[in-house]
N, C-alpha and C positions, 0 to 999 in steps of 0.2 A: 629091510629097513623099517617096517613097522612092527617088526618083533625088536629090534634095538629099541626103539622109542617105548614100548609097552614094558621091557624091561627097567627103560629109565625110568618111568613113570611108579612103577611100583618100588624102585628103590626110594624115590623122591617120598613118596608115601608114605613106605616104611619107617625111614628117617624121623618124617615129620610126627608122626603119633609116637613114636617112640621116646621123643625129643620131650615131651611134658613130665613123663613117666620117670624120667632120670632127672630132671630139673626137681620135681617133685620130691624125691628121694633123697636127693643133698640138700634141699631146702629144708628137710626136716631136722637135718644135724646142726643148722645154723640159725643162729640167736645169741642174745644176752648170757644164756646158759646153753654154753656147746655141748653138744650129744655125738659121742663116737657112733661110727656106725656098728659097733658090735653092741654097745648098750641099748641102741635103738632096737636093733634086732631081739634083744632080753625083753623089752618092754612089750615091743610088738606080740612077742610068742606067750606073753604072760596073761594077755587077754584069752588065748586060746587054750592055754594050761598053765591056770595060775602056780599051781603045785609043785610046777618045774623050775620056778624062778622066787625060791623063796628071798626074803630079805630086801625084794626089791622097792627102792622109795618112792611111798605115794606120791611125793611131790614129781617125781620123775614122770610118772605116770597121766599126773594131770596137766604137765606141760607139754605133752605130747598128745594126748588124748582131747584138752579141755582149751587148748590153748593155741598150740601149732596147726593140728591138723584142720579144726575148723577154718580157719585163718588161710590154708594152701587151697582147701579146697574151694574155698569163696574165690581166691584169686585165680583159680582154673576157669571157674564159671564167669567171674566177670572178664577177664581177658579173652576169653572166648567169644562173650556174646558183643564186647565193645568190636573186636577186630570184625567178624561177621556182620554187625549192623554196619561199620563203614564201609566194607565192600560191597555189600547190598545196594546202599544210597548211592556208591560211586558208579555202581552197575547202571542202577536206576537212571540216573541221570546224566550218565555218560560223560563225567568228570569227577578225575580222581583226587580235586581238593572238596568233594562234598564229603561231610560227616555228621553224625547226628551232633555236633555241637553248632555247625553253620546252621543248620536248619531248625534249632530253637528247641529240639528235643529234649538236649540235657539242661538248657537252661529253665525250661518250663516244669523238668522233672524237678531239679534242684529247687525251685521254689516252691512248687508241691509239697516236697521232702520235709523242707527247711517249716511249713507252716504248721505240718502235721508235728512237728519235734517241738517248737516252739508253744504250739497254742492247742494241741491236743493230748500231747504228752505220749512219753515212751510206749503205754498201753495200747494205743492204738497202730495199726500197722502203717509205715508210710508210704509202703509201695502202692497203696491204692492212691493216695491224694498224688504222689507222684506220677502216676500212670494218667489219671485224669487229668492233671495240668500239661502232662507232655503231650496229647492227644490235644488238648486246647493249642498248643502252641504250633505242632503242625498244621491244625486246621487253619489257624491264623494265617501262617504262610501260604499254605495251599489258595485260600480264598483271595487274600490280598494280591498273590502274583498272579492270579488269574485274570483278575480285573485289572493289572498293569500290563499284561500280553502275558505270553507264553516261552518266551527267551528262556534261555536257563540264567542269565544274568540277572532279569526280574526276580526269578527265585533266591538266587543266594543274597541278592540285596534286601529282600523281603525277610528271610532269615536271618541278616545279621540285624535288621531292625528289632524284629521280634525277639530276638535273643538280648539286645540290649534292653528292650522292656522288660522282659523277665528279669534280668539283673538289678534293675532299678528297685522292682517290686520287692525281691530279694534282700537289698539292701534297708527298705523299709521296714523288712520283718527283722530286719537285726535291729532296726532302731528302736523298735519296740520291744523287743526281747528282755529278758530280765538279763542281770549279768551274769549270773550263773548259766543262763540258758545261751546268750551271746557266746561265753566261753566255749562249750560243748557244740555250737554251732559253727564257730568259727574254724575248731579244730577239724570238723567233720567237711567242711567246705574245702579244705586242701587236700581231702583225699587220703583217707587211711583205712587198714583193716585190723588195727590192732585191738577191738575192742570185737571181732567177729564171734560170734556164736553159734551153736548150732541152732537156735531159733533164727537165726538171720538166714540160716541154711535154708531151713524149712520152709520160711516166707518169701523168700528170693528164688531160691532156684528153682522152682518148677516154674515160676514165670519166664526167666531167662532159657528153660530148657523149651518151653513151649514154642517161645520166637524164635530161638534159632536151630531148632528141629523144622518149624515150617520155613524158615528162608534156607536151610539145606534140600527141602525138598522143591522149593521153589528155583532152583539155583539154575536149571537149564532152561529156565523160560525167563533168566534174566539175559540170557545170552540173544533169545528172540526180542526182547525189550530193548537192547541194545542198539535195534534196528529203528527204521522209521517207524512210525505209528501205523502207516499205511501196511507196510511189510509185515508188521506184527500180526495185523487184522487179517492179511491175506494168507495167513499161516494157521488160520484157529483160533489166536490168543484172543481173550477179552482185556484190551489193554486197560481199560480203565478198575476192571476189577482186581488183577494183577498187581496194579501199581498198588491200590489200597491196600489190598494184602499184604505187601511189602513192608509200607511205611507202617502198617499197624504193629506189623509183626517188629519191626525195629523197635519201634516206639516202647511197646509194652518189655520188650527185654532190655532195653538202655534203659526206662525208668525203674525197673526191679535192680537192676543195678545200680545206677546213680541214688537211689532210697538207702542203700545198705552201705555203699562205700563212698558217698560224696562225689564231688569230681576228679576223675582221672582222665587227664587228656592225651592226645597224639597216638594212642594204641590204633584207633579206629582208622588213623590217616595213614601211620609208618606202615603197619603192619601189612594192608593189603597192597600198598605200593612195594612192598621186598618182597612180596610173594608174587605179585605179576614179573618181576624183573627174572624170576627162575622161572615160572613155568607158563608166562602168556597171560593172555585176557580170557581165557575160556573159563567161564564161572563154574562149569563142573569140576573143577580143580581149584580155583580161588578160594572160591567160599569156604569147604572143608579145611584147606590148608591154612586160610587164615586164623579158624579156630582153634586148630593145633599150636602155630605159631604164636598168635596172641594170649593163648594160655601159657606157653613157655617162656614169653618175654613178661609177663606181669607176675610170673612167678620170681623169675631172675631178678627182676627189679624190687619186689617186695624184699627179698633175701638179702639182695644189697643194701636196701633203705635201712634194714635193723641190724646190720654188721658192718658199715664201714666206719662208724664213729659209737661213742658210749650212748648216745642218744639217737631216739629213732627219728630219722629223716619222713616229714608226710609223704605219703606216696605220690599224690598228685602231684609235688613240686619236683619230685625226682623223677617221675615220668616224663615231666616237661624238659628238666634239665638233659634229660637224654635223647627225648624225643625231637626236639628242634634241629641240634646240629646232625644229628643222624637222617632225618628227614632232607635238611639240605645237602647232605653227602649222596643219598638217592637219586636227589633230581641233579645233581651233578653226573651221577654216573649212569642215568638213566638214559636211552636212547628213543625210546618209545614217545610219541605224541599223540595226546588226546584231543579229540575234536569234538 
């Protein structure tokens, strides 16, 4: 019995980690300028052996290596980050409705990134300001909720209040922004990766990687933290320290993702829920599988957003249009009850 379960786990993990690779390769062919698989292979081969592909248009190389490749790599990083952060926070607070948006991380990070973009200019890395205000939002939620009681409802209500507060501050930034900056900020807030560059990857991916890797390393401790605090302490876990580590890692990763792509919703809520329906609630499986499925989900959403119409649909709007009905479907199908 255990042997068949092990084989099943291997099959699930094998398929899950092969899926982003397949979707990534397909997405490279999709766009306003379609590229056939054969031509794509020639473009990639020209990097390693330029003389083997004479006459290859330079514009084609630019499309692949300067536009699509950084964009798709960023989609992989952001999709994995938002999914792992959502799954980790849900495990930490023992509630499947918790995510980085409800706890105010994304609102605080979005406000910080907006302040950087409008008042500090593009030369200053927005990830720094986004992380500072993301941490500030989480600290505000934890401090206010602690004074109101330790119940999860107090935490969630406080998160909603803090999110609304930072949303109001964000509206204030929009009010004082110049018309040009306001147009760029408004487009950024809808969530998009159309302007992704290698510089964005260099600034944001290391921060997202640190957060995600730390959360993956802590995944077995999330199983212990899902028990009561007394049981976790009895097993030798420093509950306060582990919770702080998880929250800081989620904030760091989410702030880095939000600063470079804007607000992209529902991935951190839908993907972990879907993973738990397949493999159960064991975070040793849920966390890494959420990273893989989240990357695949955002890659597919980005490909559809730039191919369904003659114009590009903002990614944040597109993920919401997909995520809301999909989440309602998952809630209907799921038979598992979270307490």
